[in-house]
ZAVO-382319 format. One record per residue (C-alpha): residue number from 1; x, y, z. Coordinates in pm, whole numbers. Example, Ala and Ser with C-alpha at 12.3 -4.5 7.8 and 13.67 -1.06 7.14 Angstrom:
REM residues 2
  resi       X       Y       Z
     1    1230    -450     780
     2    1367    -106     714
END
This chain:
REM residues 408
  resi       X       Y       Z
     1   11225   11979    6373
     2   11005   11910    6070
     3   11042   11572    5908
     4   10877   11650    5574
     5   11144   11763    5329
     6   10915   12013    5159
     7   10847   12191    5484
     8   11217   12187    5575
     9   11305   12355    5243
    10   11028   12613    5280
    11   11135   12695    5633
    12   11492   12751    5518
    13   11370   12984    5244
    14   11152   13166    5494
    15   11443   13218    5730
    16   11645   13368    5444
    17   11362   13611    5369
    18   11321   13707    5735
    19   11692   13787    5754
    20   11649   14022    5455
    21   11371   14198    5648
    22   11598   14254    5947
    23   11471   13958    6150
    24   11728   13722    6291
    25   11714   13447    6554
    26   11933   13484    6859
    27   12206   13220    6914
    28   12093   12896    7076
    29   12028   12957    7444
    30   11998   12720    7739
    31   11742   12807    8009
    32   11831   12832    8374
    33   11676   12570    8602
    34   11304   12626    8639
    35   11274   12841    8324
    36   11090   12737    8012
    37   11281   12759    7688
    38   11146   13039    7468
    39   11262   13114    7115
    40   11335   13488    7093
    41   11338   13669    6762
    42   11499   14009    6708
    43   11330   14241    6465
    44   11500   14568    6395
    45   11597   14642    6756
    46   11278   14483    6901
    47   11251   14160    7103
    48   10929   13961    7117
    49   10815   13618    7222
    50   10553   13622    6947
    51   10697   13544    6602
    52   10389   13700    6439
    53   10464   14057    6558
    54   10587   14306    6295
    55   10543   14070    6000
    56   10259   14249    5825
    57   10467   14286    5510
    58   10532   13914    5472
    59   10323   13724    5218
    60   10046   13503    5357
    61   10237   13188    5256
    62   10539   13298    5453
    63   10325   13383    5754
    64   10178   13033    5744
    65   10521   12877    5724
    66   10643   13094    6009
    67   10348   12975    6215
    68   10446   12615    6142
    69   10800   12695    6245
    70   10687   12844    6576
    71   10467   12540    6641
    72   10764   12311    6592
    73   10980   12518    6821
    74   10701   12520    7073
    75   10703   12140    7091
    76   11069   12148    7182
    77   11005   12410    7448
    78   10727   12200    7597
    79   10952   11899    7640
    80   11218   12104    7814
    81   10964   12213    8073
    82   10848   11867    8182
    83   11167   11661    8171
    84   11358   11521    8345
    85   11115   11363    8589
    86   11152   11108    8869
    87   10875   10921    9053
    88   10895   10658    9325
    89   10669   10462    9554
    90   10668   10587    9914
    91   10857   10883   10064
    92   11196   10739    9973
    93   11332   11092    9944
    94   11703   11015    9925
    95   11647   10758    9654
    96   11453   11008    9444
    97   11719   11273    9502
    98   11991   11032    9392
    99   11803   10952    9072
   100   11735   11321    9012
   101   12102   11416    9049
   102   12193   11145    8800
   103   11935   11233    8537
   104   11974   11610    8582
   105   12346   11571    8515
   106   12268   11413    8179
   107   12271   11040    8254
   108   12020   10814    8082
   109   11689   10712    8236
   110   11820   10357    8291
   111   12133   10480    8471
   112   11928   10718    8686
   113   11686   10442    8788
   114   11979   10226    8892
   115   12128   10513    9094
   116   11799   10578    9271
   117   11718   10217    9357
   118   12079   10153    9456
   119   12061   10442    9705
   120   11752   10283    9858
   121   11929    9947    9883
   122   12221   10106   10067
   123   11985   10293   10301
   124   11775    9976   10352
   125   11458   10179   10298
   126   11195   10070   10553
   127   11396    9750   10602
   128   11224    9611   10293
   129   11479    9711   10029
   130   11835    9586   10004
   131   12029    9361   10244
   132   11958    9326   10613
   133   11581    9295   10609
   134   11282    9066   10549
   135   11418    8725   10660
   136   11254    8418   10512
   137   11146    8112   10715
   138   11510    8009   10743
   139   11623    8353   10858
   140   11795    8437   10529
   141   11757    8760   10332
   142   11746    8739    9954
   143   11695    9009    9690
   144   11463    9064    9394
   145   11520    9345    9144
   146   11429    9450    8793
   147   11512    9727    8546
   148   11331    9801    8219
   149   11425   10024    7926
   150   11110   10184    7787
   151   11278   10259    7454
   152   11394    9908    7365
   153   11160    9717    7602
   154   11467    9529    7731
   155   11436    9390    8083
   156   11695    9260    8326
   157   11596    9096    8654
   158   11726    8886    8941
   159   11512    8689    9185
   160   11590    8518    9512
   161   11950    8634    9474
   162   12181    8538    9759
   163   12518    8672    9876
   164   12519    8990    9660
   165   12410    9325    9805
   166   12347    9516    9481
   167   12018    9388    9347
   168   11941    9661    9094
   169   12297    9665    8958
   170   12281    9289    8911
   171   11953    9332    8721
   172   12116    9586    8489
   173   12403    9345    8424
   174   12151    9081    8317
   175   11999    9330    8073
   176   12331    9455    7940
   177   12531    9133    7915
   178   12287    8848    7850
   179   12008    8762    7610
   180   11797    8654    7907
   181   11542    8850    8107
   182   11586    8696    8455
   183   11839    8498    8655
   184   11748    8341    8988
   185   11892    8215    9314
   186   12254    8128    9370
   187   12323    8119    8996
   188   12219    8485    8975
   189   12473    8554    9250
   190   12750    8369    9065
   191   12675    8567    8749
   192   12669    8902    8931
   193   13002    8834    9106
   194   13159    8718    8779
   195   13054    9050    8622
   196   13230    9252    8890
   197   12988    9301    9178
   198   13121    9237    9527
   199   13045    8911    9702
   200   12979    8663    9838
   201   12854    8836   10152
   202   12599    8764   10422
   203   12281    8963   10349
   204   12139    8921   10699
   205   12170    9182   10973
   206   12138    9188   11349
   207   11789    9333   11308
   208   11674    9068   11062
   209   11807    8784   11277
   210   11641    8927   11590
   211   11314    8952   11401
   212   11344    8591   11286
   213   11425    8462   11639
   214   11115    8631   11781
   215   10906    8482   11502
   216   11039    8135   11579
   217   10947    8179   11946
   218   10594    8265   11833
   219   10557    7919   11674
   220   10649    8062   11332
   221   10332    8264   11314
   222   10211    8436   11106
   223   10329    8270   10786
   224   10232    8225   10423
   225   10125    7861   10430
   226    9772    7733   10386
   227    9587    7403   10399
   228    9873    7241   10591
   229    9954    7096   10932
   230   10301    7107   11089
   231   10466    6809   11251
   232   10572    7051   11526
   233   10522    7422   11582
   234   10747    7529   11295
   235   10716    7240   11054
   236   10797    7052   10851
   237   10454    7105   10700
   238   10238    6851   10521
   239    9914    6884   10326
   240    9641    6835   10585
   241    9459    6573   10377
   242    9767    6350   10355
   243    9882    6373   10716
   244    9792    6069   10926
   245    9743    6225   11266
   246    9720    5880   11427
   247   10091    5823   11356
   248   10208    6145   11514
   249   10266    6237   11874
   250   10176    6602   11830
   251    9911    6747   12051
   252    9628    6902   11851
   253    9648    7220   12055
   254    9999    7278   11923
   255    9895    7252   11559
   256    9840    7564   11358
   257    9561    7393   11170
   258    9461    7468   10819
   259    9547    7822   10716
   260    9260    7901   10488
   261    9320    8269   10427
   262    9619    8491   10360
   263    9833    8597   10651
   264    9748    8930   10807
   265   10107    9054   10837
   266   10126    9217   10495
   267   10193    9584   10554
   268   10401    9891   10471
   269   10703    9809   10686
   270   10735    9437   10620
   271   10613    9384   10266
   272   10724    9673   10054
   273   10904    9770    9736
   274   11069   10068    9577
   275   10936   10106    9226
   276   11082   10400    9037
   277   11020   10565    8700
   278   11257   10815    8537
   279   11215   11035    8230
   280   11552   11163    8113
   281   11617   11496    7940
   282   11529   11345    7604
   283   11198   11217    7740
   284   11308   10853    7733
   285   11165   10637    8011
   286   11300   10360    8232
   287   11163   10189    8540
   288   11318    9982    8815
   289   11221    9786    9123
   290   11413    9653    9422
   291   11295    9460    9728
   292   11400    9191    9972
   293   11052    9044    9952
   294   10791    8947   10207
   295   10899    8898   10568
   296   10897    8528   10668
   297   10831    8418   10310
   298   10871    8052   10221
   299   11229    8002   10095
   300   11234    8019    9717
   301   10939    8257    9695
   302   10957    8521    9421
   303   10712    8810    9437
   304   10616    9074    9186
   305   10936    9279    9226
   306   11131    9127    8935
   307   10825    9074    8714
   308   10794    9324    8427
   309   10437    9446    8402
   310   10362    9376    8765
   311   10590    9584    8990
   312   10668    9832    8714
   313   10643    9882    8340
   314   10743   10145    8084
   315   10679   10221    7721
   316   10853   10523    7572
   317   10550   10602    7357
   318   10303   10603    7645
   319   10437   10638    8000
   320   10517   10430    8305
   321   10380   10270    8620
   322   10514   10153    8956
   323   10342    9928    9209
   324   10382    9811    9568
   325   10191    9587    9806
   326   10092    9224    9819
   327   10298    9105    9526
   328   10170    8746    9537
   329    9825    8879    9454
   330    9920    9171    9232
   331   10144    8974    8999
   332    9844    8766    8894
   333    9697    9078    8729
   334   10007    9251    8582
   335    9866    9584    8702
   336   10140    9807    8563
   337   10110    9656    8218
   338    9737    9718    8245
   339    9794   10081    8345
   340   10027   10155    8055
   341    9797    9989    7802
   342    9499   10181    7940
   343    9691   10507    7898
   344    9782   10400    7545
   345    9409   10383    7472
   346    9357   10735    7603
   347    9289   10697    7976
   348    9432   10963    8202
   349    9677   10832    8466
   350    9427   10866    8753
   351    9160   10659    8581
   352    9413   10404    8455
   353    9551   10351    8805
   354    9207   10325    8964
   355    9094   10079    8698
   356    9393    9850    8754
   357    9345    9852    9132
   358    8972    9787    9104
   359    9031    9482    8884
   360    9231    9325    9168
   361    8993    9436    9443
   362    8695    9274    9270
   363    8863    8933    9304
   364    9052    8994    9631
   365    8858    9251    9839
   366    9103    9231   10129
   367    9426    9274    9931
   368    9667    9560   10005
   369    9837    9744    9722
   370    9900   10069    9540
   371   10005   10209    9203
   372   10140   10531    9060
   373   10092   10611    8692
   374   10256   10876    8474
   375   10198   10947    8108
   376   10429   11085    7841
   377   10311   11439    7915
   378   10431   11408    8274
   379   10080   11389    8422
   380   10081   11154    8721
   381    9839   11007    8976
   382    9807   10722    9224
   383    9550   10469    9341
   384    9546   10227    9633
   385    9342    9969    9821
   386    9361    9865   10185
   387    9606   10133   10300
   388    9699   10498   10253
   389    9964   10531    9984
   390   10231   10793    9924
   391   10451   10843    9621
   392   10734   11089    9558
   393   10799   11314    9258
   394   11085   11541    9150
   395   11049   11752    8839
   396   11220   12049    8674
   397   11002   12314    8838
   398   11036   12165    9188
   399   11298   12278    9438
   400   11298   11934    9602
   401   11106   11607    9617
   402   10730   11642    9667
   403   10533   11364    9836
   404   10175   11297    9720
   405    9927   11118    9946
   406    9658   10889    9802
   407    9363   10769   10012
   408    9201   10429    9954
END
């Protein structure tokens, strides 16, 4: 417990003297779920939680050393009361439960994050995570995912991955078996399949195709293009300044015109992410993110999901952050990196989250996004802009997942 050799020696001597006085520690004991670990000392047929009781005959030096010993044991007890801990964006209850079962059984924070995000991918949470949702302009679903180890600061990520259903597992394979941080597109798929993941498989679903067909019938509106004019209702698109309208047969009424502002279809059920943070029993931290991106995105688009520091970030010495919302805007500010660094400088999670959100809102007043922040002590909070945000938490004193609501 104590790293200084002098204190270690003195504590050992003190324990020998306490045994002579009839004081002995009970054998190591593991608390039941929900209990805090307390170090019990037995003194001549008495049990007390206070190591200072019945030690009037000890010299002052020994009393001081015993106090230091109890302080050290108290630090261990404090950690056992706040870990493990799981947090996630949105009320993705089954994902949080899956991560909790993994970490509570003794798995590492990284493994638990993968279990939680993988459960969300299989459940297709809100249609925005995993296969079968968020078609791009061509009707195809692709996946973005990222996992980060807060101890080593290693990151593995995949972006625009096709034909493989397990985004978060592919991201972990990148972290475990390459010196790279991110693989993209079809090459990410080839790598993932070569490392044992199933594929190739079609990531579209009946629901995603139906959604895409309706969008096509609506002249491919809304979309994420700006300052362009289409040759017909759904493109191809050309920069408006370079298009010679005199050489086209399109009727001006059929043109979408210049799209000068961001599309209004960014929202909870079509532009969302699971970002998860896990503290394991040792207090080590990992974060992960999985998403199928923005609905009707331009093919090839990569959002904030696989970007460390944007969708999520962790540092074992400080804490963690998860984000969701308009990733094209949020990734320009690396909000989760900002949150963790603010907490490193002493900000509480609530202030750190609000500060990161306000930095974005000052430049983009109409953006939609949210953040949760958690520090090493297990204190957590959220902040949001443009919508009401909810995040989920499961800790050692909770019977089940608790959902916290954050107002803009």
